[in-house]
Structures are given as C-alpha cells and as structure tokens.
C-alpha positions in Angstrom: 173.6 -57.8 67.4 173.6 -55.9 70.7 174.4 -57.0 74.1 172.9 -55.0 77.3 173.9 -54.9 80.9 171.8 -53.9 83.9 173.1 -52.4 87.1 171.3 -51.4 90.2 171.3 -47.9 91.9 169.7 -46.0 94.5 169.0 -42.3 94.2 167.4 -39.9 97.0 165.8 -36.6 96.7 164.3 -34.2 99.1 161.5 -33.2 96.6 159.9 -36.1 94.8 160.4 -39.6 93.6 160.6 -38.1 90.1 163.5 -35.8 91.2 165.2 -39.0 92.6 164.8 -40.9 89.5 166.1 -37.9 87.4 169.1 -37.5 89.7 170.0 -41.1 89.5 169.8 -41.3 85.7 171.8 -38.1 85.5 174.5 -39.3 87.8 174.8 -42.7 86.3 175.0 -41.3 82.8 178.3 -39.7 83.7 180.0 -43.0 84.2 177.9 -45.2 82.0 177.3 -44.7 78.2 174.4 -46.0 76.2 171.8 -45.9 79.0 168.6 -47.1 77.4 166.3 -47.3 80.2 165.4 -47.9 83.9 162.9 -49.7 86.1 162.0 -48.4 89.4 162.0 -51.6 91.6 161.2 -49.8 95.0 160.0 -46.6 96.3 160.7 -45.5 100.0 160.2 -42.5 101.9 161.8 -41.3 105.1 159.5 -39.6 107.9 160.5 -37.1 110.5 158.1 -35.5 112.8 155.1 -37.1 111.0 156.2 -35.5 107.7 158.0 -36.9 104.6 161.5 -35.8 104.9 163.1 -37.7 101.7 162.3 -39.9 98.9 164.4 -43.0 97.7 164.2 -45.1 94.7 166.0 -48.3 93.8 166.4 -48.8 90.2 167.8 -51.2 87.6 169.5 -49.2 84.8 169.9 -50.9 81.3 172.6 -49.9 79.0 174.0 -51.4 75.7 177.6 -52.5 75.7 180.1 -51.3 73.1 
C-alpha cells in the first residue's frame, strides 16, 4: 500500500507557462522525493506596457510518502 501527499506551489518564468511548470517541478524535487505528478490549478500573467512580462502557475504536486 502507498500513501500520497499533495502540496501547493507557485512558480514563475519570464518565458512561458511551460517553463514556469518545469522550474516549479525542478525546484520542488530538490526537497521532496517521489514526485509522481502535478496538476496546474491556475495560470496567470503579469503585463507591463501592454505586453506580457511574466508567467505564473499555481500547481498541486503529488508525491508518495516513504
């Protein structure tokens, strides 16, 4: 039997949503073992002078407890 836990994280990127997701998972995996998946709950952009200046994702990351 396995038991999983879910944590919520936010990650940002200047390039894209995909890069924000990648950076968030990479950073989380440095302190959390056994990550099995993630669900992107929200995507947001910041706008400056009429142009997108940043991408942010809020994710729920699932990992299996030892």
